[in-house]
mmCIF file of the N, C-alpha and C atoms, coordinates in Angstrom:
data_MODEL
# 
_entry.id   MODEL 
# 
loop_
_atom_site.group_PDB 
_atom_site.id 
_atom_site.type_symbol 
_atom_site.label_atom_id 
_atom_site.label_alt_id 
_atom_site.label_comp_id 
_atom_site.label_asym_id 
_atom_site.label_entity_id 
_atom_site.label_seq_id 
_atom_site.pdbx_PDB_ins_code 
_atom_site.Cartn_x 
_atom_site.Cartn_y 
_atom_site.Cartn_z 
_atom_site.occupancy 
_atom_site.B_iso_or_equiv 
_atom_site.pdbx_formal_charge 
_atom_site.auth_seq_id 
_atom_site.auth_comp_id 
_atom_site.auth_asym_id 
_atom_site.auth_atom_id 
_atom_site.pdbx_PDB_model_num 
ATOM 1   N N  . ILE A 1 1  ? -7.984  175.545 54.229 1.00 0.00 ? 1  ILE A N  1 
ATOM 2   C CA . ILE A 1 1  ? -8.296  174.695 55.335 1.00 0.00 ? 1  ILE A CA 1 
ATOM 3   C C  . ILE A 1 1  ? -8.625  175.531 56.536 1.00 0.00 ? 1  ILE A C  1 
ATOM 4   N N  . GLU A 1 2  ? -9.752  175.296 57.238 1.00 0.00 ? 2  GLU A N  1 
ATOM 5   C CA . GLU A 1 2  ? -10.099 176.188 58.345 1.00 0.00 ? 2  GLU A CA 1 
ATOM 6   C C  . GLU A 1 2  ? -9.315  175.859 59.619 1.00 0.00 ? 2  GLU A C  1 
ATOM 7   N N  . LYS A 1 3  ? -8.845  176.925 60.222 1.00 0.00 ? 3  LYS A N  1 
ATOM 8   C CA . LYS A 1 3  ? -8.075  176.700 61.426 1.00 0.00 ? 3  LYS A CA 1 
ATOM 9   C C  . LYS A 1 3  ? -8.844  176.162 62.578 1.00 0.00 ? 3  LYS A C  1 
ATOM 10  N N  . LYS A 1 4  ? -10.074 176.703 62.870 1.00 0.00 ? 4  LYS A N  1 
ATOM 11  C CA . LYS A 1 4  ? -10.734 176.271 64.005 1.00 0.00 ? 4  LYS A CA 1 
ATOM 12  C C  . LYS A 1 4  ? -11.467 174.895 63.863 1.00 0.00 ? 4  LYS A C  1 
ATOM 13  N N  . ARG A 1 5  ? -11.941 174.552 62.689 1.00 0.00 ? 5  ARG A N  1 
ATOM 14  C CA . ARG A 1 5  ? -12.694 173.344 62.472 1.00 0.00 ? 5  ARG A CA 1 
ATOM 15  C C  . ARG A 1 5  ? -11.887 172.200 61.884 1.00 0.00 ? 5  ARG A C  1 
ATOM 16  N N  . THR A 1 6  ? -10.720 172.490 61.431 1.00 0.00 ? 6  THR A N  1 
ATOM 17  C CA . THR A 1 6  ? -9.939  171.392 60.860 1.00 0.00 ? 6  THR A CA 1 
ATOM 18  C C  . THR A 1 6  ? -8.475  171.295 61.362 1.00 0.00 ? 6  THR A C  1 
ATOM 19  N N  . ILE A 1 7  ? -7.725  172.328 61.300 1.00 0.00 ? 7  ILE A N  1 
ATOM 20  C CA . ILE A 1 7  ? -6.278  172.288 61.644 1.00 0.00 ? 7  ILE A CA 1 
ATOM 21  C C  . ILE A 1 7  ? -6.051  172.020 63.083 1.00 0.00 ? 7  ILE A C  1 
ATOM 22  N N  . ILE A 1 8  ? -6.678  172.811 63.984 1.00 0.00 ? 8  ILE A N  1 
ATOM 23  C CA . ILE A 1 8  ? -6.475  172.662 65.427 1.00 0.00 ? 8  ILE A CA 1 
ATOM 24  C C  . ILE A 1 8  ? -6.929  171.302 65.889 1.00 0.00 ? 8  ILE A C  1 
ATOM 25  N N  . PRO A 1 9  ? -8.129  170.779 65.519 1.00 0.00 ? 9  PRO A N  1 
ATOM 26  C CA . PRO A 1 9  ? -8.493  169.474 65.983 1.00 0.00 ? 9  PRO A CA 1 
ATOM 27  C C  . PRO A 1 9  ? -7.558  168.395 65.511 1.00 0.00 ? 9  PRO A C  1 
ATOM 28  N N  . THR A 1 10 ? -7.075  168.473 64.222 1.00 0.00 ? 10 THR A N  1 
ATOM 29  C CA . THR A 1 10 ? -6.169  167.505 63.746 1.00 0.00 ? 10 THR A CA 1 
ATOM 30  C C  . THR A 1 10 ? -4.835  167.525 64.505 1.00 0.00 ? 10 THR A C  1 
ATOM 31  N N  . LEU A 1 11 ? -4.316  168.719 64.838 1.00 0.00 ? 11 LEU A N  1 
ATOM 32  C CA . LEU A 1 11 ? -3.134  168.811 65.523 1.00 0.00 ? 11 LEU A CA 1 
ATOM 33  C C  . LEU A 1 11 ? -3.317  168.261 66.977 1.00 0.00 ? 11 LEU A C  1 
ATOM 34  N N  . VAL A 1 12 ? -4.364  168.514 67.612 1.00 0.00 ? 12 VAL A N  1 
ATOM 35  C CA . VAL A 1 12 ? -4.650  167.964 68.953 1.00 0.00 ? 12 VAL A CA 1 
ATOM 36  C C  . VAL A 1 12 ? -4.631  166.454 68.927 1.00 0.00 ? 12 VAL A C  1 
ATOM 37  N N  . GLU A 1 13 ? -5.339  165.895 67.954 1.00 0.00 ? 13 GLU A N  1 
ATOM 38  C CA . GLU A 1 13 ? -5.457  164.421 67.840 1.00 0.00 ? 13 GLU A CA 1 
ATOM 39  C C  . GLU A 1 13 ? -4.091  163.816 67.527 1.00 0.00 ? 13 GLU A C  1 
ATOM 40  N N  . ALA A 1 14 ? -3.281  164.523 66.713 1.00 0.00 ? 14 ALA A N  1 
ATOM 41  C CA . ALA A 1 14 ? -1.970  163.991 66.301 1.00 0.00 ? 14 ALA A CA 1 
ATOM 42  C C  . ALA A 1 14 ? -1.101  163.962 67.580 1.00 0.00 ? 14 ALA A C  1 
ATOM 43  N N  . ILE A 1 15 ? -1.203  164.946 68.418 1.00 0.00 ? 15 ILE A N  1 
ATOM 44  C CA . ILE A 1 15 ? -0.357  165.034 69.649 1.00 0.00 ? 15 ILE A CA 1 
ATOM 45  C C  . ILE A 1 15 ? -0.810  163.889 70.591 1.00 0.00 ? 15 ILE A C  1 
ATOM 46  N N  . LYS A 1 16 ? -2.102  163.715 70.732 1.00 0.00 ? 16 LYS A N  1 
ATOM 47  C CA . LYS A 1 16 ? -2.618  162.631 71.652 1.00 0.00 ? 16 LYS A CA 1 
ATOM 48  C C  . LYS A 1 16 ? -2.123  161.204 71.204 1.00 0.00 ? 16 LYS A C  1 
ATOM 49  N N  . GLU A 1 17 ? -2.098  161.038 69.855 1.00 0.00 ? 17 GLU A N  1 
ATOM 50  C CA . GLU A 1 17 ? -1.878  159.689 69.315 1.00 0.00 ? 17 GLU A CA 1 
ATOM 51  C C  . GLU A 1 17 ? -0.534  159.574 68.624 1.00 0.00 ? 17 GLU A C  1 
ATOM 52  N N  . GLN A 1 18 ? 0.500   160.201 69.199 1.00 0.00 ? 18 GLN A N  1 
ATOM 53  C CA . GLN A 1 18 ? 1.827   160.191 68.579 1.00 0.00 ? 18 GLN A CA 1 
ATOM 54  C C  . GLN A 1 18 ? 2.379   158.761 68.450 1.00 0.00 ? 18 GLN A C  1 
ATOM 55  N N  . ASP A 1 19 ? 2.348   158.040 69.495 1.00 0.00 ? 19 ASP A N  1 
ATOM 56  C CA . ASP A 1 19 ? 2.892   156.664 69.506 1.00 0.00 ? 19 ASP A CA 1 
ATOM 57  C C  . ASP A 1 19 ? 4.352   156.595 69.117 1.00 0.00 ? 19 ASP A C  1 
ATOM 58  N N  . GLY A 1 20 ? 5.096   157.582 69.673 1.00 0.00 ? 20 GLY A N  1 
ATOM 59  C CA . GLY A 1 20 ? 6.558   157.580 69.312 1.00 0.00 ? 20 GLY A CA 1 
ATOM 60  C C  . GLY A 1 20 ? 6.880   158.328 68.063 1.00 0.00 ? 20 GLY A C  1 
ATOM 61  N N  . ARG A 1 21 ? 5.891   158.755 67.378 1.00 0.00 ? 21 ARG A N  1 
ATOM 62  C CA . ARG A 1 21 ? 6.178   159.544 66.147 1.00 0.00 ? 21 ARG A CA 1 
ATOM 63  C C  . ARG A 1 21 ? 6.336   160.992 66.470 1.00 0.00 ? 21 ARG A C  1 
ATOM 64  N N  . GLU A 1 22 ? 6.965   161.760 65.633 1.00 0.00 ? 22 GLU A N  1 
ATOM 65  C CA . GLU A 1 22 ? 7.139   163.190 65.813 1.00 0.00 ? 22 GLU A CA 1 
ATOM 66  C C  . GLU A 1 22 ? 6.155   164.004 64.906 1.00 0.00 ? 22 GLU A C  1 
ATOM 67  N N  . VAL A 1 23 ? 5.424   164.781 65.533 1.00 0.00 ? 23 VAL A N  1 
ATOM 68  C CA . VAL A 1 23 ? 4.476   165.681 64.820 1.00 0.00 ? 23 VAL A CA 1 
ATOM 69  C C  . VAL A 1 23 ? 5.293   166.595 63.908 1.00 0.00 ? 23 VAL A C  1 
ATOM 70  N N  . ASP A 1 24 ? 4.863   166.806 62.723 1.00 0.00 ? 24 ASP A N  1 
ATOM 71  C CA . ASP A 1 24 ? 5.563   167.665 61.762 1.00 0.00 ? 24 ASP A CA 1 
ATOM 72  C C  . ASP A 1 24 ? 5.115   169.132 62.023 1.00 0.00 ? 24 ASP A C  1 
ATOM 73  N N  . TRP A 1 25 ? 5.756   169.768 63.036 1.00 0.00 ? 25 TRP A N  1 
ATOM 74  C CA . TRP A 1 25 ? 5.415   171.115 63.432 1.00 0.00 ? 25 TRP A CA 1 
ATOM 75  C C  . TRP A 1 25 ? 5.498   172.119 62.313 1.00 0.00 ? 25 TRP A C  1 
ATOM 76  N N  . GLU A 1 26 ? 6.488   171.963 61.422 1.00 0.00 ? 26 GLU A N  1 
ATOM 77  C CA . GLU A 1 26 ? 6.641   172.939 60.375 1.00 0.00 ? 26 GLU A CA 1 
ATOM 78  C C  . GLU A 1 26 ? 5.381   172.938 59.451 1.00 0.00 ? 26 GLU A C  1 
ATOM 79  N N  . TYR A 1 27 ? 4.782   171.778 59.217 1.00 0.00 ? 27 TYR A N  1 
ATOM 80  C CA . TYR A 1 27 ? 3.573   171.666 58.400 1.00 0.00 ? 27 TYR A CA 1 
ATOM 81  C C  . TYR A 1 27 ? 2.474   172.459 59.013 1.00 0.00 ? 27 TYR A C  1 
ATOM 82  N N  . PHE A 1 28 ? 2.251   172.223 60.287 1.00 0.00 ? 28 PHE A N  1 
ATOM 83  C CA . PHE A 1 28 ? 1.140   172.951 61.015 1.00 0.00 ? 28 PHE A CA 1 
ATOM 84  C C  . PHE A 1 28 ? 1.462   174.384 61.120 1.00 0.00 ? 28 PHE A C  1 
ATOM 85  N N  . TYR A 1 29 ? 2.662   174.747 61.352 1.00 0.00 ? 29 TYR A N  1 
ATOM 86  C CA . TYR A 1 29 ? 3.075   176.182 61.377 1.00 0.00 ? 29 TYR A CA 1 
ATOM 87  C C  . TYR A 1 29 ? 2.671   176.830 60.110 1.00 0.00 ? 29 TYR A C  1 
ATOM 88  N N  . GLY A 1 30 ? 3.005   176.183 58.995 1.00 0.00 ? 30 GLY A N  1 
ATOM 89  C CA . GLY A 1 30 ? 2.688   176.764 57.648 1.00 0.00 ? 30 GLY A CA 1 
ATOM 90  C C  . GLY A 1 30 ? 1.237   176.898 57.480 1.00 0.00 ? 30 GLY A C  1 
ATOM 91  N N  . LEU A 1 31 ? 0.431   176.000 57.945 1.00 0.00 ? 31 LEU A N  1 
ATOM 92  C CA . LEU A 1 31 ? -1.056  176.104 57.818 1.00 0.00 ? 31 LEU A CA 1 
ATOM 93  C C  . LEU A 1 31 ? -1.587  177.252 58.729 1.00 0.00 ? 31 LEU A C  1 
ATOM 94  N N  . LEU A 1 32 ? -1.013  177.450 59.848 1.00 0.00 ? 32 LEU A N  1 
ATOM 95  C CA . LEU A 1 32 ? -1.565  178.357 60.844 1.00 0.00 ? 32 LEU A CA 1 
ATOM 96  C C  . LEU A 1 32 ? -1.086  179.831 60.708 1.00 0.00 ? 32 LEU A C  1 
ATOM 97  N N  . PHE A 1 33 ? 0.247   179.961 60.415 1.00 0.00 ? 33 PHE A N  1 
ATOM 98  C CA . PHE A 1 33 ? 0.834   181.278 60.585 1.00 0.00 ? 33 PHE A CA 1 
ATOM 99  C C  . PHE A 1 33 ? 1.474   181.959 59.326 1.00 0.00 ? 33 PHE A C  1 
ATOM 100 N N  . THR A 1 34 ? 1.318   181.231 58.200 1.00 0.00 ? 34 THR A N  1 
ATOM 101 C CA . THR A 1 34 ? 1.909   181.824 56.928 1.00 0.00 ? 34 THR A CA 1 
ATOM 102 C C  . THR A 1 34 ? 0.759   182.011 55.921 1.00 0.00 ? 34 THR A C  1 
ATOM 103 N N  . SER A 1 35 ? 1.145   182.686 54.900 1.00 0.00 ? 35 SER A N  1 
ATOM 104 C CA . SER A 1 35 ? 0.099   182.978 53.861 1.00 0.00 ? 35 SER A CA 1 
ATOM 105 C C  . SER A 1 35 ? -0.159  181.685 52.937 1.00 0.00 ? 35 SER A C  1 
ATOM 106 N N  . GLU A 1 36 ? 0.534   180.612 53.241 1.00 0.00 ? 36 GLU A N  1 
ATOM 107 C CA . GLU A 1 36 ? 0.329   179.387 52.457 1.00 0.00 ? 36 GLU A CA 1 
ATOM 108 C C  . GLU A 1 36 ? -1.174  178.898 52.524 1.00 0.00 ? 36 GLU A C  1 
ATOM 109 N N  . ASN A 1 37 ? -1.750  179.094 53.617 1.00 0.00 ? 37 ASN A N  1 
ATOM 110 C CA . ASN A 1 37 ? -3.101  178.741 53.825 1.00 0.00 ? 37 ASN A CA 1 
ATOM 111 C C  . ASN A 1 37 ? -4.143  179.809 53.938 1.00 0.00 ? 37 ASN A C  1 
ATOM 112 N N  . LEU A 1 38 ? -3.734  181.011 53.531 1.00 0.00 ? 38 LEU A N  1 
ATOM 113 C CA . LEU A 1 38 ? -4.499  182.231 53.749 1.00 0.00 ? 38 LEU A CA 1 
ATOM 114 C C  . LEU A 1 38 ? -5.367  182.579 52.552 1.00 0.00 ? 38 LEU A C  1 
ATOM 115 N N  . LYS A 1 39 ? -6.669  182.586 52.823 1.00 0.00 ? 39 LYS A N  1 
ATOM 116 C CA . LYS A 1 39 ? -7.593  183.109 51.743 1.00 0.00 ? 39 LYS A CA 1 
ATOM 117 C C  . LYS A 1 39 ? -8.511  184.040 52.446 1.00 0.00 ? 39 LYS A C  1 
ATOM 118 N N  . LEU A 1 40 ? -8.496  185.317 52.127 1.00 0.00 ? 40 LEU A N  1 
ATOM 119 C CA . LEU A 1 40 ? -9.359  186.286 52.749 1.00 0.00 ? 40 LEU A CA 1 
ATOM 120 C C  . LEU A 1 40 ? -10.758 186.205 52.056 1.00 0.00 ? 40 LEU A C  1 
ATOM 121 N N  . VAL A 1 41 ? -11.711 186.085 52.904 1.00 0.00 ? 41 VAL A N  1 
ATOM 122 C CA . VAL A 1 41 ? -13.097 185.955 52.402 1.00 0.00 ? 41 VAL A CA 1 
ATOM 123 C C  . VAL A 1 41 ? -13.969 186.800 53.345 1.00 0.00 ? 41 VAL A C  1 
ATOM 124 N N  . HIS A 1 42 ? -14.752 187.690 52.711 1.00 0.00 ? 42 HIS A N  1 
ATOM 125 C CA . HIS A 1 42 ? -15.632 188.559 53.481 1.00 0.00 ? 42 HIS A CA 1 
ATOM 126 C C  . HIS A 1 42 ? -16.662 187.670 54.220 1.00 0.00 ? 42 HIS A C  1 
ATOM 127 N N  . ILE A 1 43 ? -16.914 188.010 55.480 1.00 0.00 ? 43 ILE A N  1 
ATOM 128 C CA . ILE A 1 43 ? -17.776 187.197 56.342 1.00 0.00 ? 43 ILE A CA 1 
ATOM 129 C C  . ILE A 1 43 ? -19.158 186.902 55.697 1.00 0.00 ? 43 ILE A C  1 
ATOM 130 N N  . VAL A 1 44 ? -19.696 187.857 54.917 1.00 0.00 ? 44 VAL A N  1 
ATOM 131 C CA . VAL A 1 44 ? -20.983 187.634 54.292 1.00 0.00 ? 44 VAL A CA 1 
ATOM 132 C C  . VAL A 1 44 ? -20.937 186.577 53.220 1.00 0.00 ? 44 VAL A C  1 
ATOM 133 N N  . CYS A 1 45 ? -19.736 186.440 52.613 1.00 0.00 ? 45 CYS A N  1 
ATOM 134 C CA . CYS A 1 45 ? -19.475 185.563 51.497 1.00 0.00 ? 45 CYS A CA 1 
ATOM 135 C C  . CYS A 1 45 ? -19.180 184.139 51.940 1.00 0.00 ? 45 CYS A C  1 
ATOM 136 N N  . HIS A 1 46 ? -18.744 184.077 53.190 1.00 0.00 ? 46 HIS A N  1 
ATOM 137 C CA . HIS A 1 46 ? -18.228 182.751 53.699 1.00 0.00 ? 46 HIS A CA 1 
ATOM 138 C C  . HIS A 1 46 ? -19.429 181.850 54.062 1.00 0.00 ? 46 HIS A C  1 
ATOM 139 N N  . LYS A 1 47 ? -19.437 180.677 53.466 1.00 0.00 ? 47 LYS A N  1 
ATOM 140 C CA . LYS A 1 47 ? -20.533 179.735 53.846 1.00 0.00 ? 47 LYS A CA 1 
ATOM 141 C C  . LYS A 1 47 ? -20.080 178.904 54.898 1.00 0.00 ? 47 LYS A C  1 
ATOM 142 N N  . LYS A 1 48 ? -20.821 178.800 55.984 1.00 0.00 ? 48 LYS A N  1 
ATOM 143 C CA . LYS A 1 48 ? -20.548 177.932 57.065 1.00 0.00 ? 48 LYS A CA 1 
ATOM 144 C C  . LYS A 1 48 ? -21.165 176.550 56.945 1.00 0.00 ? 48 LYS A C  1 
ATOM 145 N N  . THR A 1 49 ? -20.639 175.864 55.899 1.00 0.00 ? 49 THR A N  1 
ATOM 146 C CA . THR A 1 49 ? -21.223 174.553 55.641 1.00 0.00 ? 49 THR A CA 1 
ATOM 147 C C  . THR A 1 49 ? -20.048 173.579 55.773 1.00 0.00 ? 49 THR A C  1 
ATOM 148 N N  . THR A 1 50 ? -20.260 172.318 55.650 1.00 0.00 ? 50 THR A N  1 
ATOM 149 C CA . THR A 1 50 ? -19.230 171.345 55.743 1.00 0.00 ? 50 THR A CA 1 
ATOM 150 C C  . THR A 1 50 ? -18.278 171.440 54.541 1.00 0.00 ? 50 THR A C  1 
ATOM 151 N N  . HIS A 1 51 ? -17.027 171.594 54.917 1.00 0.00 ? 51 HIS A N  1 
ATOM 152 C CA . HIS A 1 51 ? -15.982 171.657 53.874 1.00 0.00 ? 51 HIS A CA 1 
ATOM 153 C C  . HIS A 1 51 ? -15.311 170.323 53.662 1.00 0.00 ? 51 HIS A C  1 
ATOM 154 N N  . LYS A 1 52 ? -14.827 170.053 52.535 1.00 0.00 ? 52 LYS A N  1 
ATOM 155 C CA . LYS A 1 52 ? -14.147 168.809 52.217 1.00 0.00 ? 52 LYS A CA 1 
ATOM 156 C C  . LYS A 1 52 ? -12.622 168.978 52.347 1.00 0.00 ? 52 LYS A C  1 
ATOM 157 N N  . LEU A 1 53 ? -12.158 170.046 52.887 1.00 0.00 ? 53 LEU A N  1 
ATOM 158 C CA . LEU A 1 53 ? -10.747 170.300 52.964 1.00 0.00 ? 53 LEU A CA 1 
ATOM 159 C C  . LEU A 1 53 ? -10.213 169.770 54.351 1.00 0.00 ? 53 LEU A C  1 
ATOM 160 N N  . ASN A 1 54 ? -9.186  168.906 54.229 1.00 0.00 ? 54 ASN A N  1 
ATOM 161 C CA . ASN A 1 54 ? -8.572  168.350 55.402 1.00 0.00 ? 54 ASN A CA 1 
ATOM 162 C C  . ASN A 1 54 ? -7.126  168.496 55.363 1.00 0.00 ? 54 ASN A C  1 
ATOM 163 N N  . CYS A 1 55 ? -6.487  168.296 56.524 1.00 0.00 ? 55 CYS A N  1 
ATOM 164 C CA . CYS A 1 55 ? -5.006  168.299 56.547 1.00 0.00 ? 55 CYS A CA 1 
ATOM 165 C C  . CYS A 1 55 ? -4.531  167.107 55.807 1.00 0.00 ? 55 CYS A C  1 
ATOM 166 N N  . ASP A 1 56 ? -3.372  167.210 55.202 1.00 0.00 ? 56 ASP A N  1 
ATOM 167 C CA . ASP A 1 56 ? -2.750  166.098 54.448 1.00 0.00 ? 56 ASP A CA 1 
ATOM 168 C C  . ASP A 1 56 ? -2.290  165.048 55.423 1.00 0.00 ? 56 ASP A C  1 
ATOM 169 N N  . PRO A 1 57 ? -2.925  163.809 55.482 1.00 0.00 ? 57 PRO A N  1 
ATOM 170 C CA . PRO A 1 57 ? -2.581  162.803 56.432 1.00 0.00 ? 57 PRO A CA 1 
ATOM 171 C C  . PRO A 1 57 ? -1.067  162.358 56.300 1.00 0.00 ? 57 PRO A C  1 
ATOM 172 N N  . SER A 1 58 ? -0.498  162.480 55.159 1.00 0.00 ? 58 SER A N  1 
ATOM 173 C CA . SER A 1 58 ? 0.854   162.085 54.964 1.00 0.00 ? 58 SER A CA 1 
ATOM 174 C C  . SER A 1 58 ? 1.888   163.034 55.492 1.00 0.00 ? 58 SER A C  1 
ATOM 175 N N  . ARG A 1 59 ? 1.350   164.251 55.935 1.00 0.00 ? 59 ARG A N  1 
ATOM 176 C CA . ARG A 1 59 ? 2.292   165.262 56.456 1.00 0.00 ? 59 ARG A CA 1 
ATOM 177 C C  . ARG A 1 59 ? 2.070   165.583 57.938 1.00 0.00 ? 59 ARG A C  1 
ATOM 178 N N  . ILE A 1 60 ? 1.180   164.862 58.595 1.00 0.00 ? 60 ILE A N  1 
ATOM 179 C CA . ILE A 1 60 ? 0.928   165.135 60.024 1.00 0.00 ? 60 ILE A CA 1 
ATOM 180 C C  . ILE A 1 60 ? 2.099   164.754 60.871 1.00 0.00 ? 60 ILE A C  1 
ATOM 181 N N  . TYR A 1 61 ? 2.782   163.731 60.546 1.00 0.00 ? 61 TYR A N  1 
ATOM 182 C CA . TYR A 1 61 ? 3.991   163.208 61.286 1.00 0.00 ? 61 TYR A CA 1 
ATOM 183 C C  . TYR A 1 61 ? 5.177   163.285 60.317 1.00 0.00 ? 61 TYR A C  1 
ATOM 184 N N  . LYS A 1 62 ? 6.303   163.562 61.013 1.00 0.00 ? 62 LYS A N  1 
ATOM 185 C CA . LYS A 1 62 ? 7.547   163.594 60.211 1.00 0.00 ? 62 LYS A CA 1 
ATOM 186 C C  . LYS A 1 62 ? 7.853   162.118 59.797 1.00 0.00 ? 62 LYS A C  1 
ATOM 187 N N  . PRO A 1 63 ? 8.493   161.946 58.691 1.00 0.00 ? 63 PRO A N  1 
ATOM 188 C CA . PRO A 1 63 ? 8.845   160.560 58.271 1.00 0.00 ? 63 PRO A CA 1 
ATOM 189 C C  . PRO A 1 63 ? 9.845   159.969 59.336 1.00 0.00 ? 63 PRO A C  1 
ATOM 190 N N  . GLN A 1 64 ? 9.618   158.749 59.621 1.00 0.00 ? 64 GLN A N  1 
ATOM 191 C CA . GLN A 1 64 ? 10.552  158.080 60.609 1.00 0.00 ? 64 GLN A CA 1 
ATOM 192 C C  . GLN A 1 64 ? 11.803  157.781 59.892 1.00 0.00 ? 64 GLN A C  1 
ATOM 193 N N  . THR A 1 65 ? 12.907  158.099 60.678 1.00 0.00 ? 65 THR A N  1 
ATOM 194 C CA . THR A 1 65 ? 14.260  157.787 60.024 1.00 0.00 ? 65 THR A CA 1 
ATOM 195 C C  . THR A 1 65 ? 14.706  156.520 60.729 1.00 0.00 ? 65 THR A C  1 
ATOM 196 N N  . ARG A 1 66 ? 15.319  155.739 59.961 1.00 0.00 ? 66 ARG A N  1 
ATOM 197 C CA . ARG A 1 66 ? 15.890  154.459 60.378 1.00 0.00 ? 66 ARG A CA 1 
ATOM 198 C C  . ARG A 1 66 ? 17.180  154.793 61.152 1.00 0.00 ? 66 ARG A C  1 
ATOM 199 N N  . LEU A 1 67 ? 17.344  154.054 62.273 1.00 0.00 ? 67 LEU A N  1 
ATOM 200 C CA . LEU A 1 67 ? 18.645  154.261 63.065 1.00 0.00 ? 67 LEU A CA 1 
ATOM 201 C C  . LEU A 1 67 ? 19.719  153.451 62.335 1.00 0.00 ? 67 LEU A C  1 
ATOM 202 N N  . LYS A 1 68 ? 20.758  154.087 62.126 1.00 0.00 ? 68 LYS A N  1 
ATOM 203 C CA . LYS A 1 68 ? 21.920  153.348 61.613 1.00 0.00 ? 68 LYS A CA 1 
ATOM 204 C C  . LYS A 1 68 ? 22.668  152.605 62.706 1.00 0.00 ? 68 LYS A C  1 
ATOM 205 N N  . ARG A 1 69 ? 22.962  151.415 62.331 1.00 0.00 ? 69 ARG A N  1 
ATOM 206 C CA . ARG A 1 69 ? 23.706  150.595 63.292 1.00 0.00 ? 69 ARG A CA 1 
ATOM 207 C C  . ARG A 1 69 ? 25.176  150.957 63.249 1.00 0.00 ? 69 ARG A C  1 
ATOM 208 N N  . LYS A 1 70 ? 25.729  151.164 64.364 1.00 0.00 ? 70 LYS A N  1 
ATOM 209 C CA . LYS A 1 70 ? 27.144  151.541 64.371 1.00 0.00 ? 70 LYS A CA 1 
ATOM 210 C C  . LYS A 1 70 ? 27.974  150.204 64.322 1.00 0.00 ? 70 LYS A C  1 
ATOM 211 N N  . ARG A 1 71 ? 29.056  150.265 63.566 1.00 0.00 ? 71 ARG A N  1 
ATOM 212 C CA . ARG A 1 71 ? 29.889  149.046 63.489 1.00 0.00 ? 71 ARG A CA 1 
ATOM 213 C C  . ARG A 1 71 ? 30.682  148.984 64.833 1.00 0.00 ? 71 ARG A C  1 
ATOM 214 N N  . PRO A 1 72 ? 30.933  147.759 65.296 1.00 0.00 ? 72 PRO A N  1 
ATOM 215 C CA . PRO A 1 72 ? 31.760  147.654 66.548 1.00 0.00 ? 72 PRO A CA 1 
ATOM 216 C C  . PRO A 1 72 ? 33.133  148.202 66.265 1.00 0.00 ? 72 PRO A C  1 
ATOM 217 N N  . VAL A 1 73 ? 33.740  148.736 67.367 1.00 0.00 ? 73 VAL A N  1 
ATOM 218 C CA . VAL A 1 73 ? 35.049  149.356 67.218 1.00 0.00 ? 73 VAL A CA 1 
ATOM 219 C C  . VAL A 1 73 ? 36.019  148.174 67.113 1.00 0.00 ? 73 VAL A C  1 
ATOM 220 N N  . ARG A 1 74 ? 36.979  148.379 66.190 1.00 0.00 ? 74 ARG A N  1 
ATOM 221 C CA . ARG A 1 74 ? 37.991  147.386 65.895 1.00 0.00 ? 74 ARG A CA 1 
ATOM 222 C C  . ARG A 1 74 ? 39.062  147.479 66.982 1.00 0.00 ? 74 ARG A C  1 
ATOM 223 N N  . LYS A 1 75 ? 39.453  146.389 67.470 1.00 0.00 ? 75 LYS A N  1 
ATOM 224 C CA . LYS A 1 75 ? 40.589  146.386 68.451 1.00 0.00 ? 75 LYS A CA 1 
ATOM 225 C C  . LYS A 1 75 ? 41.907  146.401 67.774 1.00 0.00 ? 75 LYS A C  1 
ATOM 226 N N  . ARG A 1 76 ? 42.744  147.199 68.314 1.00 0.00 ? 76 ARG A N  1 
ATOM 227 C CA . ARG A 1 76 ? 44.156  147.312 67.675 1.00 0.00 ? 76 ARG A CA 1 
ATOM 228 C C  . ARG A 1 76 ? 44.929  146.104 68.143 1.00 0.00 ? 76 ARG A C  1 
ATOM 229 N N  . GLN A 1 77 ? 45.755  145.604 67.242 1.00 0.00 ? 77 GLN A N  1 
ATOM 230 C CA . GLN A 1 77 ? 46.567  144.469 67.658 1.00 0.00 ? 77 GLN A CA 1 
ATOM 231 C C  . GLN A 1 77 ? 48.028  144.865 67.737 1.00 0.00 ? 77 GLN A C  1 
# 
């Protein structure tokens, strides 16, 4: 997945449209700064055409966790 044409724009859009959701920073960190998304290609061999590679929409935001309701404190008798 290309950093400049795919990852960064997706990250920017995710931040703008959070709506209370938390962006999955670990996912984007993995794509930008680790070898997980690294493929070295010589500039002459790299085709600057439209790619069909996109960020995984299910991983852009962290899964929302349900808040656990606390039980009311029992009064001692």
